[in-house]
C-alpha positions as CSV (number, residue, x, y, z in Angstrom):
1,X,161.5,36.7,101.4
2,X,159.6,33.8,99.9
3,X,158.5,32.2,103.5
4,X,156.2,29.8,104.4
5,X,152.7,29.8,102.9
6,X,151.2,27.9,106.1
7,X,153.5,29.8,108.8
8,X,152.2,27.3,111.3
9,X,152.5,24.1,109.2
10,X,155.8,25.7,107.7
11,X,154.7,24.3,104.5
12,X,155.7,25.8,101.2
13,X,154.4,26.1,97.8
14,X,157.4,25.1,96.0
15,X,160.3,22.6,97.0
16,X,161.0,20.5,100.5
17,X,160.4,21.4,103.8
18,X,162.2,19.2,106.6
19,X,162.2,19.5,110.1
20,X,165.1,18.0,111.9
21,X,164.3,18.4,116.0
22,X,163.9,22.3,116.4
23,X,165.4,23.5,113.3
24,X,163.6,23.9,110.0
25,X,164.7,23.5,106.4
26,X,163.9,24.7,103.1
27,X,165.4,23.4,100.2
28,X,168.6,22.4,102.1
29,X,168.5,26.5,103.3
30,X,167.7,26.9,107.1
31,X,164.4,29.4,107.6
32,X,163.9,28.5,111.2
33,X,164.5,26.7,114.2
34,X,164.0,27.2,118.1
35,X,166.4,29.6,120.2
36,X,168.3,27.2,121.6
37,X,168.7,24.8,118.7
38,X,169.9,27.7,116.9
39,X,172.7,28.3,119.5
40,X,173.5,24.7,119.7
41,X,173.6,25.4,116.0
42,X,176.8,27.6,116.3
43,X,178.8,25.5,118.7
44,X,181.2,23.4,117.1
45,X,181.9,19.4,117.6
46,X,184.2,17.0,116.8
47,X,182.8,16.5,113.2
48,X,180.9,19.4,112.8
49,X,182.0,23.3,112.1
50,X,179.2,25.8,111.2
51,X,178.6,27.4,107.7
52,X,180.5,30.6,108.0
53,X,177.6,32.5,106.7
54,X,175.6,31.1,109.7
55,X,178.0,32.4,112.3
56,X,178.0,36.0,110.6
57,X,174.3,35.6,110.1
58,X,173.6,34.3,113.7
59,X,176.0,36.4,115.4
60,X,174.9,39.5,113.8
61,X,171.0,39.5,114.3
62,X,171.1,37.0,117.4
63,X,171.2,40.5,119.3
64,X,167.4,40.7,118.3
65,X,166.3,38.2,120.6
66,X,169.4,38.3,123.4
67,X,172.3,40.6,124.2
68,X,175.8,39.2,123.3
69,X,176.8,38.4,127.2
70,X,173.7,36.3,127.2
71,X,175.0,34.5,124.1
72,X,178.7,34.3,124.8
73,X,177.9,32.9,128.1
74,X,175.4,30.0,126.4
75,X,177.9,29.3,123.9
76,X,180.9,29.0,126.7
77,X,178.6,26.4,128.5
78,X,178.0,24.2,126.1
79,X,181.8,23.9,125.5
80,X,182.8,23.2,129.1
81,X,179.6,20.3,129.0
82,X,181.8,19.1,126.0
83,X,184.9,19.2,127.9
84,X,183.1,17.3,131.0
85,X,182.1,15.0,128.8
86,X,185.6,13.1,128.7
87,X,185.4,12.8,125.2
88,X,189.0,11.5,124.5
89,X,188.7,13.4,120.5
90,X,188.1,16.6,122.2
91,X,191.5,18.0,121.6
92,X,189.9,18.0,117.4
93,X,187.2,20.4,119.0
94,X,189.5,23.3,120.4
95,X,190.6,24.6,117.1
96,X,187.4,25.0,115.7
97,X,186.4,26.7,119.2
98,X,189.1,29.0,118.6
99,X,188.1,29.9,114.9
100,X,185.0,30.4,115.6
101,X,186.1,32.9,118.9
102,X,188.2,34.7,116.3
103,X,185.3,34.7,113.7
104,X,183.6,36.6,116.6
105,X,186.0,39.0,118.0
106,X,187.2,40.4,114.3
107,X,183.8,40.8,112.7
108,X,182.0,42.2,115.7
109,X,184.9,43.2,117.7
110,X,182.9,45.9,119.6
111,X,180.4,43.3,121.4
112,X,183.8,42.6,123.4
113,X,183.9,46.3,125.0
114,X,181.6,44.6,127.7
115,X,184.1,43.7,130.4
116,X,181.5,40.4,130.9
117,X,182.3,39.5,127.8
118,X,186.2,39.9,128.1
119,X,185.3,37.3,131.4
120,X,183.7,35.2,129.1
121,X,186.6,35.2,126.9
122,X,189.3,34.5,129.5
123,X,187.7,31.7,130.7
124,X,187.2,30.2,127.4
125,X,191.1,30.8,126.9
126,X,191.3,28.8,129.8
127,X,188.6,25.9,128.9
128,X,189.5,25.6,125.4
129,X,193.5,25.8,125.6
130,X,193.6,23.2,128.5
131,X,196.6,21.2,127.2
132,X,197.2,22.7,123.6
133,X,199.5,24.7,123.1
134,X,198.6,25.6,119.8
135,X,195.5,26.9,120.1
136,X,196.5,28.7,123.8
137,X,198.9,30.5,121.4
138,X,196.3,31.4,119.3
139,X,193.9,32.5,121.7
140,X,196.5,34.9,123.0
141,X,196.9,36.4,119.4
142,X,193.2,36.7,119.0
143,X,193.1,38.4,121.9
144,X,195.5,40.9,121.4
145,X,194.2,41.5,117.9
146,X,191.0,42.1,119.6
147,X,192.6,44.7,122.3
148,X,194.7,46.4,119.4
149,X,191.1,47.4,116.9
150,X,189.4,48.5,120.6
151,X,192.0,50.4,121.4
152,X,191.9,52.0,117.9
153,X,188.0,52.4,118.5
154,X,188.8,54.4,121.3
155,X,191.1,56.7,120.0
156,X,189.0,57.0,116.8
157,X,185.9,58.6,118.9
158,X,188.1,60.7,121.1
159,X,189.2,62.1,117.4
160,X,185.5,62.8,116.3
161,X,184.5,64.5,119.8
162,X,187.7,66.4,120.0
163,X,186.5,67.6,116.2
164,X,183.4,68.5,116.7
165,X,184.4,70.4,120.2
166,X,186.6,72.6,117.8
167,X,183.8,73.3,115.6
168,X,181.2,74.2,118.4
169,X,183.9,75.9,120.2
170,X,184.4,78.4,117.0
171,X,180.5,79.2,116.6
172,X,180.2,81.4,113.0
173,X,179.8,85.0,113.8
174,X,176.7,86.6,112.1
175,X,177.8,87.4,108.4
176,X,177.9,90.9,108.6
177,X,180.9,90.8,111.5
178,X,182.5,88.2,109.5
179,X,185.9,88.7,107.5
180,X,187.5,87.3,104.9
181,X,190.5,86.9,107.0
182,X,188.4,85.3,110.3
183,X,187.1,82.3,108.2
184,X,188.9,80.8,105.2
185,X,186.1,80.1,102.8
186,X,186.3,76.3,101.0
187,X,187.7,77.5,97.5
188,X,190.6,79.1,99.5
189,X,191.5,76.0,100.7
190,X,190.7,74.1,97.8
191,X,189.8,75.4,94.4
192,X,190.0,71.9,92.9
193,X,186.5,70.2,92.5
194,X,188.4,66.5,92.0
195,X,190.8,66.8,95.1
196,X,188.2,68.3,97.6
197,X,185.9,65.1,96.1
198,X,189.3,62.9,97.4
199,X,189.3,64.7,100.7
200,X,185.5,63.9,101.4
201,X,186.2,60.1,100.1
202,X,188.9,60.1,102.4
203,X,186.4,61.2,106.2
204,X,183.8,58.9,104.4
205,X,186.1,56.1,104.5
206,X,187.6,56.9,107.6
207,X,184.4,57.1,109.5
208,X,182.9,53.9,107.7
209,X,185.5,51.9,109.0
210,X,185.1,51.8,112.2
211,X,181.0,51.7,112.1
212,X,180.4,47.8,113.4
213,X,178.2,45.9,111.5
214,X,176.2,45.3,114.3
215,X,174.9,48.8,114.9
216,X,172.5,48.6,111.9
217,X,170.6,45.8,114.3
218,X,171.3,47.6,117.5
219,X,169.6,50.5,116.4
220,X,166.4,48.5,117.2
221,X,167.7,45.7,118.7
222,X,166.1,45.0,122.6
223,X,166.8,47.8,125.2
224,X,169.8,46.1,127.4
225,X,168.4,45.5,131.4
226,X,171.8,46.1,132.3
227,X,171.9,49.6,130.7
228,X,173.5,51.1,133.7
229,X,176.4,48.3,134.0
230,X,179.8,49.9,133.5
231,X,181.7,48.6,130.2
232,X,180.0,48.1,126.7
233,X,176.3,49.0,127.6
234,X,177.1,52.3,129.0
235,X,178.0,53.5,126.1
236,X,175.7,53.9,122.9
237,X,175.4,50.7,120.9
238,X,175.3,52.8,118.0
239,X,177.6,55.8,118.5
240,X,179.5,55.6,115.2
241,X,176.6,54.6,112.9
242,X,175.0,58.1,114.4
243,X,178.4,60.1,114.2
244,X,178.4,59.2,110.6
245,X,175.3,60.3,110.1
246,X,175.8,63.6,111.9
247,X,179.0,63.8,109.0
248,X,176.4,63.6,106.7
249,X,174.5,66.7,108.3
250,X,177.5,68.6,109.0
251,X,179.0,68.4,105.2
252,X,175.3,69.6,104.3
253,X,175.4,72.6,106.4
254,X,178.8,73.1,105.6
255,X,178.2,73.5,101.4
256,X,175.2,75.6,102.4
257,X,177.0,78.2,104.6
258,X,179.7,78.7,101.9
259,X,177.1,80.0,99.5
260,X,175.4,81.8,101.9
261,X,178.3,83.4,103.2
262,X,179.9,85.4,100.5
263,X,178.4,89.6,99.9
264,X,179.2,89.5,96.4
265,X,176.6,87.3,94.1
266,X,179.1,86.3,91.6
267,X,181.1,84.8,94.5
268,X,177.9,83.2,95.7
269,X,177.4,81.8,92.2
270,X,180.8,80.5,92.1
271,X,180.4,78.4,95.1
272,X,177.1,77.0,93.6
273,X,179.0,76.0,90.4
274,X,182.2,74.9,92.6
275,X,180.5,72.4,94.7
276,X,178.2,71.6,91.4
277,X,181.4,69.9,89.9
278,X,182.6,68.5,93.5
279,X,179.2,66.5,94.0
280,X,179.7,65.4,90.2
281,X,183.4,64.2,90.7
282,X,182.2,62.2,93.8
283,X,179.6,60.6,91.7
284,X,182.1,59.1,89.4
285,X,184.2,58.3,92.3
286,X,181.6,55.9,93.7
287,X,181.1,58.4,96.7
288,X,177.3,58.9,96.9
289,X,177.4,60.0,100.7
290,X,179.0,63.2,100.0
291,X,177.0,63.7,96.7
292,X,173.9,63.7,98.8
293,X,174.7,65.8,101.5
294,X,176.2,68.1,98.9
295,X,172.4,68.1,97.0
296,X,170.9,68.6,100.6
297,X,172.8,71.5,101.5
298,X,172.1,73.3,98.3
299,X,168.5,72.6,98.4
300,X,168.0,73.8,101.7
301,X,165.4,76.7,101.1
302,X,168.4,79.4,102.5
303,X,170.2,78.0,99.5
304,X,167.4,77.5,97.2
305,X,165.3,81.1,97.8
306,X,168.5,82.5,96.2
307,X,167.0,83.3,92.7
308,X,169.2,86.0,91.4
309,X,172.4,84.4,92.3
310,X,171.0,80.9,90.7
311,X,170.0,82.7,87.3
312,X,173.8,83.1,87.0
313,X,174.7,79.6,87.3
314,X,174.8,76.9,84.1
315,X,172.1,74.4,86.1
316,X,172.3,71.6,83.4
317,X,175.2,69.5,85.6
318,X,173.0,70.0,88.7
319,X,169.9,69.1,86.9
320,X,171.1,65.3,86.1
321,X,172.9,64.8,89.9
322,X,169.4,65.9,91.2
323,X,167.9,63.4,88.9
324,X,170.2,60.4,89.8
325,X,169.0,61.2,93.5
326,X,165.9,61.6,92.7
327,X,163.9,60.0,95.9
328,X,160.8,59.0,93.4
329,X,160.3,55.7,92.8
330,X,162.1,54.8,96.2
331,X,165.3,56.2,94.7
332,X,165.2,53.9,91.7
333,X,168.0,55.5,89.6
334,X,170.5,56.4,92.7
335,X,169.5,52.2,93.1
336,X,170.3,51.6,89.5
337,X,173.5,53.7,89.7
338,X,174.6,51.7,92.9
339,X,174.6,48.6,91.4
340,X,176.3,50.1,88.0
341,X,179.5,51.1,90.8
342,X,179.0,47.8,92.8
343,X,179.6,45.9,89.4
344,X,182.6,48.1,88.9
345,X,183.9,47.5,92.3
346,X,183.5,43.5,92.1
347,X,185.6,44.0,89.0
348,X,188.4,46.5,89.2
349,X,191.9,46.1,89.3
350,X,192.2,49.2,91.1
351,X,191.4,51.0,94.3
352,X,190.0,53.4,93.2
353,X,187.4,51.2,91.2
354,X,186.7,49.5,94.3
355,X,185.3,52.5,96.3
356,X,181.5,52.6,96.5
357,X,180.1,54.4,99.7
358,X,176.3,54.2,99.5
359,X,173.2,56.9,100.2
360,X,174.1,56.1,104.3
361,X,170.6,57.0,105.3
362,X,168.8,55.3,102.3
363,X,170.8,52.1,103.4
364,X,169.9,52.4,107.5
365,X,166.1,53.4,106.5
366,X,166.1,49.9,103.9
367,X,167.7,47.8,106.9
368,X,165.1,49.4,109.1
369,X,162.0,48.7,107.2
370,X,163.1,45.0,106.3
371,X,163.2,44.5,110.0
372,X,160.0,45.8,110.7
373,X,158.3,44.2,107.5
374,X,158.8,41.0,108.5
375,X,158.3,39.1,111.9
376,X,161.3,37.7,113.5
377,X,159.3,34.9,115.3
378,X,157.2,32.5,113.2
379,X,153.6,31.4,114.9
380,X,155.2,28.1,116.1
381,X,157.8,30.5,118.4
382,X,160.7,29.7,115.9
383,X,162.8,32.7,115.3
384,X,162.5,33.5,111.2
385,X,165.7,32.4,109.8
386,X,164.9,33.5,106.3
387,X,164.5,37.1,107.8
388,X,168.1,37.1,109.3
389,X,169.5,35.7,106.1
390,X,168.3,38.7,104.3
391,X,169.2,41.3,107.1
392,X,172.9,39.7,106.9
393,X,172.8,39.7,103.4
394,X,172.5,43.4,103.2
395,X,174.9,44.2,106.2
396,X,177.8,42.0,104.8
397,X,177.3,44.4,101.5
398,X,178.4,47.3,103.4
399,X,181.2,45.3,104.9
400,X,182.9,44.7,101.7
401,X,182.4,48.7,100.6
402,X,183.4,49.4,104.1
403,X,187.0,47.4,104.0
404,X,188.2,49.3,100.8
405,X,191.7,51.5,101.6
406,X,191.3,55.1,100.1
407,X,193.9,55.4,97.4
408,X,193.7,59.3,97.6
409,X,196.7,61.2,98.7
410,X,196.2,63.0,102.6
411,X,195.8,66.9,102.3
412,X,195.5,67.7,106.2
413,X,194.8,71.4,105.8
414,X,191.7,70.4,103.6
415,X,190.5,67.7,105.9
416,X,191.2,69.9,108.5
417,X,188.6,72.5,107.2
418,X,186.0,70.3,106.1
419,X,185.9,68.5,109.2
420,X,186.2,71.5,112.0
421,X,184.9,75.0,110.0
422,X,182.5,76.4,111.6
423,X,179.3,76.2,110.2
424,X,176.2,78.3,110.2
425,X,172.9,76.6,111.7
426,X,169.6,77.1,110.5
427,X,168.5,80.3,112.1
428,X,171.9,81.5,110.4
429,X,172.1,80.3,107.3
430,X,168.1,82.1,106.8
431,X,169.5,85.2,108.3
432,X,172.9,85.5,105.9
433,X,170.5,84.6,102.9
434,X,167.8,87.7,103.8
435,X,171.0,89.7,104.0
436,X,172.2,88.2,100.6
437,X,169.2,88.8,98.9
438,X,166.5,90.8,100.6
439,X,163.2,89.3,101.8
440,X,160.3,89.0,98.7
441,X,157.1,89.3,101.1
442,X,155.7,89.9,104.5
443,X,156.0,86.5,105.8
444,X,160.0,86.4,104.8
445,X,160.5,90.0,106.4
446,X,158.7,89.2,109.4
447,X,161.2,86.1,109.4
448,X,164.2,88.2,109.2
449,X,163.5,90.8,112.3
450,X,162.7,88.3,114.3
451,X,165.8,86.3,113.6
452,X,168.1,89.3,113.7
453,X,166.9,90.0,117.3
454,X,167.0,86.6,118.7
455,X,170.5,86.1,117.1
456,X,171.5,89.1,118.3
457,X,170.1,88.4,122.0
458,X,171.8,85.4,121.7
459,X,175.0,86.7,121.0
460,X,174.7,89.4,123.7
461,X,174.4,86.5,126.1
462,X,177.3,84.4,124.9
């Protein structure tokens, strides 16, 4: 990240490095500092308010070093100390403190699922708004918005859990016992690839909107010593991020199920062609996550081994899409397409042109390796703020993509099918594949025999 050539001294090859107390700057950009100094730098005073980019960066990544509650406590303590100083200009600080807390609650609302955070916020309201009706009213409105957001989050998590339960309650029967009357297929629900791609985009944007930016950092943040404390920390800190990854996996298995399910070869070939078209429409929309999930489903071994079925398919479009999402050279083709979609989004004249849905697992992987590849602390003991700037840069790009409102009309029947329709697990997919196109060698014959036996045993037990 263009860091110091000599971390002990903090010297750079070019430019100017300067230290101010416990903060180190290079070319007027903060590069490192002690934790205490960085916390102090967050708290506004009569003649100072931190830069918004600093507020976002520090609130995002401070959880690598201390928990949000600890940070909130220290900020609260510093504010109270200011008030005790008896500064006659303190009434000028109150609106700035309200602004800081507003940025925190609106950008990182999930931090406040911790009851300790809410108590701290209440204390801050008492201290900040004392004798200042304007600040008190602003704090009240801020708290109401926060509670509304947390309520919406709770409803979303309950809805996702309920949908998952519905899908699990109706496990897909074995292929030879399943009739078309028992399970509608994708094309009977929606035979237009563009419409299906639109509905997939609805699901993607809905689920993206509930992922907190801090979840990317909390995948590798410190373990909370108070993990059993009731409230925020009892819940998994990355639950919405995990739910989104689970959606990707579900879509991949749904595609594979739709292809392996039909008895007739021509119907399987038609299903493959249909999902190629859906994937193409996802690419055109800028929905790279659904695109990659569909390609992943079509490349699963139960699908890819259906050679007779694939021989009936024109794969030209599929080959182009696979090339776009080719993992070689660190997904260079995809990254080029993503940059193009991002540029289109930045100059967009319509909501549809603004849509950018990244291949999410790769985004997580990029942030993970960014964290792993660079030390969080320098040998001086200072926090490496250059690394924090880079983490914030990647996450803030995600925030821009996350806030796009899906412009397409919702179709509840299609959405319901996509999120609740039963899908085969890996064993069921393999068996369905063998029953569609018989085993080609002794190993596949043994595999089919074993799968039949274990699945039949499982069904009898249930």
